[in-house]
C-alpha positions as CSV (number, residue, x, y, z in Angstrom):
1,M,0.0,0.0,0.0
2,S,1.4,3.4,-1.0
3,I,1.0,6.6,1.0
4,S,1.1,9.9,-0.9
5,I,1.9,13.2,0.9
6,S,0.6,16.4,-0.7
7,K,3.1,19.3,-0.9
8,P,1.7,22.7,-0.1
9,D,1.8,25.4,-2.7
10,V,3.9,27.7,-0.5
11,P,6.3,25.9,1.8
12,P,6.6,27.3,5.4
13,N,9.4,29.8,6.0
14,D,11.3,28.1,8.8
15,G,13.8,30.4,10.6
16,G,13.2,33.3,8.3
17,A,15.0,31.8,5.3
18,I,14.2,33.0,1.8
19,I,12.2,30.4,0.0
20,P,12.8,30.1,-3.8
21,G,9.9,31.1,-5.8
22,H,8.2,33.0,-2.9
23,H,8.4,36.8,-2.9
24,P,7.2,38.3,0.4
25,K,5.4,41.6,0.3
26,L,7.8,44.5,1.2
27,E,6.5,47.2,3.5
28,P,7.2,50.8,2.4
29,I,10.1,52.5,4.3
30,G,8.8,54.5,7.3
31,Q,5.5,52.5,7.6
32,G,6.9,50.6,10.6
33,K,7.9,53.6,12.7
34,T,6.3,53.6,16.1
35,K,5.3,56.3,18.4
36,S,8.5,56.0,20.5
37,F,10.5,56.7,17.4
38,Y,9.0,60.2,17.1
39,V,9.1,60.8,20.8
40,D,12.9,60.1,20.7
41,K,13.2,62.6,17.8
42,I,11.4,65.2,19.7
43,Y,13.4,64.6,22.9
44,T,16.7,64.9,20.9
45,S,15.5,68.1,19.4
46,V,14.6,69.6,22.7
47,I,17.9,68.9,24.4
48,F,19.8,70.1,21.4
49,C,17.8,73.4,21.6
50,A,18.6,73.6,25.3
51,T,22.3,73.2,24.6
52,L,22.1,75.8,21.8
53,V,20.5,78.3,24.2
54,I,23.4,77.9,26.7
55,F,25.9,78.4,23.9
56,L,24.1,81.5,22.6
57,L,23.9,83.0,26.1
58,I,27.6,82.6,26.5
59,M,28.3,84.1,23.1
60,G,25.8,86.9,23.8
61,I,27.5,87.8,27.1
62,A,30.9,87.8,25.5
63,Y,29.7,90.0,22.7
64,E,28.1,92.5,25.0
65,L,31.2,92.7,27.2
66,F,33.4,93.2,24.2
67,S,31.3,95.8,22.5
68,G,30.7,97.7,25.7
69,S,34.4,98.0,26.4
70,R,35.5,99.2,23.0
71,V,36.0,102.8,24.2
72,S,38.5,101.5,26.8
73,Q,40.1,99.1,24.4
74,K,40.7,101.9,21.9
75,E,42.0,104.3,24.5
76,F,44.4,102.0,26.5
77,G,45.0,99.0,24.3
78,F,47.1,96.2,25.9
79,N,48.4,98.7,28.5
80,F,45.0,98.3,30.3
81,F,46.2,94.8,31.5
82,T,49.7,96.0,32.6
83,S,49.0,99.4,34.1
84,G,48.4,99.8,37.8
85,D,46.7,103.2,37.6
86,W,43.1,103.5,38.5
87,D,42.2,107.2,38.7
88,D,38.8,108.3,37.6
89,V,39.7,112.0,38.0
90,H,42.5,111.9,35.4
91,Q,40.9,109.2,33.3
92,K,43.6,106.6,33.7
93,F,42.6,103.0,34.2
94,G,44.4,99.7,34.5
95,V,43.2,96.3,35.6
96,F,46.5,94.8,36.7
97,P,46.1,95.3,40.6
98,F,42.6,93.9,40.4
99,L,43.6,90.9,38.3
100,V,46.5,90.1,40.7
101,G,44.3,90.6,43.7
102,T,41.7,88.2,42.3
103,L,44.2,85.5,41.6
104,Y,46.1,86.1,44.9
105,T,43.0,85.8,47.2
106,S,41.8,82.8,45.2
107,F,45.2,81.1,45.5
108,W,45.2,81.4,49.3
109,A,41.6,80.3,49.5
110,L,42.2,77.2,47.4
111,L,45.4,76.4,49.3
112,L,43.4,76.5,52.6
113,A,40.2,74.8,51.3
114,M,41.8,71.8,49.5
115,P,43.0,69.8,52.5
116,I,39.8,70.6,54.6
117,S,37.4,69.8,51.7
118,V,39.1,66.6,50.5
119,G,39.6,65.4,54.0
120,T,36.0,66.0,54.9
121,A,34.8,64.2,51.7
122,I,37.0,61.2,52.5
123,F,35.7,61.1,56.0
124,L,32.0,61.3,54.9
125,A,32.4,58.7,52.1
126,E,34.8,56.2,53.6
127,V,35.1,56.5,57.4
128,A,32.1,58.2,59.0
129,P,29.4,55.9,60.5
130,A,25.9,56.3,59.2
131,W,24.5,58.2,62.2
132,I,26.9,61.1,61.7
133,R,27.3,61.0,57.9
134,V,23.9,62.3,57.0
135,P,23.8,65.3,59.4
136,V,27.3,66.4,58.5
137,A,26.7,66.1,54.8
138,Y,23.5,68.2,55.3
139,L,25.5,70.9,57.1
140,V,28.1,71.0,54.4
141,E,25.5,71.4,51.7
142,L,23.8,74.1,53.9
143,L,26.9,76.2,53.7
144,A,26.5,76.4,49.9
145,A,22.9,77.7,50.3
146,I,23.8,80.7,52.5
147,P,23.7,83.9,50.4
148,S,27.1,85.6,49.9
149,V,25.8,88.9,51.5
150,I,25.2,86.9,54.7
151,Y,28.8,85.7,54.6
152,G,29.9,89.3,54.1
153,L,28.0,90.6,57.1
154,W,29.3,87.8,59.3
155,G,32.8,88.3,58.0
156,L,32.7,92.1,58.6
157,L,31.0,91.9,62.1
158,V,32.5,88.7,63.5
159,M,35.4,87.3,61.5
160,S,37.4,90.4,60.8
161,P,37.6,91.6,64.4
162,W,38.5,88.1,65.5
163,I,41.2,87.8,62.8
164,A,42.7,91.1,63.8
165,L,42.8,90.2,67.5
166,H,43.7,86.5,67.5
167,I,45.7,86.0,64.2
168,E,47.1,89.2,62.9
169,T,48.2,90.8,66.2
170,P,50.1,87.7,67.4
171,I,51.8,87.5,64.0
172,S,52.7,91.1,64.1
173,N,54.2,90.8,67.6
174,N,56.3,87.8,66.5
175,H,59.8,88.9,65.5
176,I,60.3,86.1,63.0
177,L,56.8,86.0,61.3
178,S,56.4,89.8,61.1
179,R,59.5,90.0,58.9
180,L,58.0,87.8,56.2
181,P,56.7,89.7,53.1
182,I,53.3,88.2,53.4
183,F,52.8,89.5,57.0
184,L,54.1,93.0,56.7
185,G,51.9,95.8,57.9
186,L,49.6,96.6,60.8
187,P,46.7,94.3,61.7
188,N,43.3,95.7,60.7
189,G,41.0,92.8,59.9
190,T,39.7,94.1,56.6
191,D,42.4,93.0,54.2
192,L,43.5,90.3,51.8
193,L,43.7,87.7,54.6
194,A,40.1,88.3,55.6
195,A,39.0,88.0,51.9
196,S,41.0,84.8,51.5
197,L,39.5,83.2,54.6
198,I,35.9,84.2,53.7
199,L,36.5,82.7,50.2
200,T,37.9,79.5,51.9
201,I,34.7,79.1,53.9
202,M,32.5,79.7,50.8
203,I,34.2,77.2,48.5
204,I,34.6,74.4,51.0
205,P,31.0,73.0,50.5
206,Y,31.4,72.9,46.7
207,I,34.7,71.0,46.7
208,T,33.5,68.7,49.5
209,S,30.1,67.8,48.0
210,V,31.5,67.0,44.5
211,S,34.4,65.1,45.9
212,R,32.1,63.1,48.2
213,D,29.8,62.2,45.3
214,I,32.8,61.1,43.3
215,L,34.2,58.9,46.1
216,R,30.8,57.3,46.7
217,A,30.4,56.5,43.0
218,I,33.5,54.3,43.0
219,P,32.4,50.6,42.8
220,N,32.7,48.6,46.0
221,A,34.5,45.9,44.0
222,V,37.5,48.3,43.9
223,R,37.7,48.4,47.7
224,E,37.0,44.7,48.1
225,G,39.8,43.8,45.7
226,S,42.2,45.9,47.8
227,Y,41.0,44.2,51.0
228,A,41.4,40.8,49.4
229,L,45.1,41.6,48.7
230,G,45.6,42.3,52.4
231,A,45.5,46.1,52.4
232,T,44.3,48.0,55.4
233,K,41.5,50.5,55.3
234,W,43.9,53.4,55.3
235,E,46.0,51.8,52.6
236,T,42.8,51.2,50.5
237,I,41.7,54.8,50.8
238,S,45.1,56.4,50.2
239,R,46.5,54.1,47.5
240,V,43.3,52.9,45.7
241,V,40.2,55.0,46.3
242,V,41.7,58.5,46.2
243,P,43.9,57.8,43.1
244,Y,40.9,56.2,41.4
245,A,38.8,59.4,42.0
246,R,41.7,61.8,41.2
247,A,40.2,63.1,38.0
248,G,36.9,63.9,39.7
249,I,38.6,65.6,42.7
250,I,40.6,67.8,40.4
251,G,37.4,68.8,38.7
252,A,35.9,69.6,42.1
253,V,38.9,71.8,43.1
254,M,38.7,73.7,39.8
255,L,35.0,74.2,40.4
256,G,35.8,75.8,43.8
257,L,38.4,78.0,42.1
258,G,35.9,79.2,39.6
259,R,33.6,80.1,42.5
260,A,36.3,82.0,44.3
261,L,37.3,84.0,41.2
262,G,33.8,85.3,40.7
263,E,32.7,86.0,44.3
264,T,31.6,89.6,44.8
265,M,29.6,90.7,47.8
266,A,31.4,88.9,50.6
267,V,34.8,89.8,49.3
268,T,33.8,93.4,48.8
269,M,32.7,93.8,52.4
270,V,36.0,92.5,54.0
271,I,38.8,93.2,51.6
272,G,39.3,96.8,52.4
273,N,38.8,98.1,48.8
274,S,42.1,99.7,47.9
275,A,43.2,100.1,44.3
276,D,46.8,99.4,45.2
277,F,48.0,95.8,45.4
278,N,50.5,94.6,48.0
279,S,51.7,91.1,48.5
280,S,51.2,91.4,52.3
281,L,48.0,89.6,53.5
282,F,47.6,92.4,56.1
283,S,47.1,95.1,53.4
284,P,43.7,96.0,51.8
285,G,43.1,95.3,48.1
286,Y,40.6,94.9,45.4
287,T,39.3,92.1,43.2
288,M,37.8,92.5,39.7
289,S,34.3,91.6,40.9
290,S,34.5,93.9,43.9
291,V,35.7,97.0,41.9
292,I,32.8,96.5,39.5
293,A,30.3,96.2,42.4
294,N,31.7,99.3,44.2
295,E,32.1,101.7,41.3
296,F,29.8,100.7,38.5
297,G,26.9,102.8,39.8
298,E,29.2,105.9,40.0
299,A,30.7,105.6,36.5
300,S,29.1,108.4,34.6
301,D,31.9,109.1,32.2
302,P,31.9,106.9,29.1
303,L,35.6,106.0,29.5
304,Y,35.1,105.1,33.1
305,H,32.0,103.0,32.3
306,S,33.8,101.3,29.5
307,S,36.8,100.5,31.6
308,L,34.7,98.8,34.2
309,I,33.0,96.7,31.5
310,E,36.5,95.7,30.3
311,V,37.3,94.6,33.8
312,G,34.2,92.4,33.6
313,L,35.4,91.1,30.2
314,T,38.8,90.3,31.8
315,L,37.1,88.4,34.6
316,F,35.0,86.5,32.0
317,V,38.1,85.5,30.0
318,V,39.9,84.4,33.2
319,T,37.0,82.3,34.3
320,M,36.7,80.6,30.9
321,F,40.4,79.9,30.9
322,V,40.2,78.3,34.3
323,N,37.3,76.2,33.3
324,G,39.1,75.1,30.1
325,M,42.2,74.3,32.1
326,A,40.1,72.2,34.5
327,R,38.6,70.2,31.7
328,G,42.0,69.6,30.3
329,L,43.4,68.5,33.6
330,V,40.4,66.1,34.1
331,F,40.9,64.7,30.6
332,L,44.6,64.2,31.0
333,T,44.2,62.6,34.4
334,A,41.5,60.3,33.2
335,K,43.5,59.4,30.1
336,E,46.6,58.6,32.2
337,M,44.5,56.4,34.6
338,N,42.9,54.5,31.7
339,G,46.2,54.0,30.1
340,G,47.7,52.7,33.3
341,R,44.9,50.2,33.6
342,H,45.3,48.8,30.2
343,K,49.0,48.1,30.7
C-alpha cells in the first residue's frame, strides 16, 4: 500500500530563510515607525535646543562685554592689562592690581580649602558611621545655600575683628613672622587675609560635596579587591580609592576655584577696597568683581564706564580659561589612569 503526501503550494518559512519562488510583500520605508521613534526625535531636538540656548547665552555675554568695552580698548589697548593706575579723575585706568588681587586671594583660599574639603569628603564617604554621615553632609550642603551677602555681614562683624585680634596681632608681635613679606603691615581685619578666609569658607562646600559624590560613585569591587590583597582600610583609601577618584577631585577643586574667582559681595565687604596691590596679607586690596560692584553705579563718564566693563570682560576670560584648564586636567588625568589600567 502506498501513501502519498501532498506538498503545499507555499512551503513554510522556517527560521526566516528566503524560499525560492516565494516573494514576500515588502513594506514601504517608514511605515513601521512607532510612536516611541517620534518621541525620541522630539526629545533629541529639545535637548539640542537647550544646549544651543546655553551656547548662545555665553556668546551673547561675551559680545556685550566686548562691544561695551570698545572705548576703553581703543584708549588704552594692551596697557590696560599691565597698568596699575586707577584714577577716575585723570581718566587713567588699568586692571592689573585687580587681576592680581583676584588671583592672589583665590590662590590662598584654594590652598586652605583643599585639605579641609578633600579630608571631609573622604571622612564622609569612607570613614564616618551612618549616624553622623547624614547630618554632617547636610550641614556641608547648607553652607553652599547661604547667600554671599550673609557671609559678608558675618565676615565684617564677627570674623574680621576676630582675625585682627587673634591672628594678625600675634603674628605682628612675633619677631620672625612679622619680617616675612606676606605678613608686613599693621593688623586691621579688613584686608587680603580676611578676603581669602571668607572665600575659603565659601568654596569648602562645593569641593566637599562634589568630591564626596565622586568617592561614593566608586564601585565597592575596587575596595573589596584591595582588602582581598591584604591592604588595610587606610591603605585602601590612600592608594586605591583616592587615586581612582583623582580626576573627579581635580574637577571639584577647579569648580571651587571658579567660585572663588567670581565671588563679589562677601569679598567686597571684607577686603578693604584699595586700588593698590601689596603682597602682604595684612594690606587692603581689590578684586575684579569687587571693583565692579563698588564703582559701576558711579561711573558716569563713558571711558570710566567702558573700563569697568573691560574689567568684567577680563574676569569673564579668566573664568573661561580656568574652566578650560580644569577640563584639560580632568581629561589628561582620566586618560593617564585609563592608560595605566590597560597596561
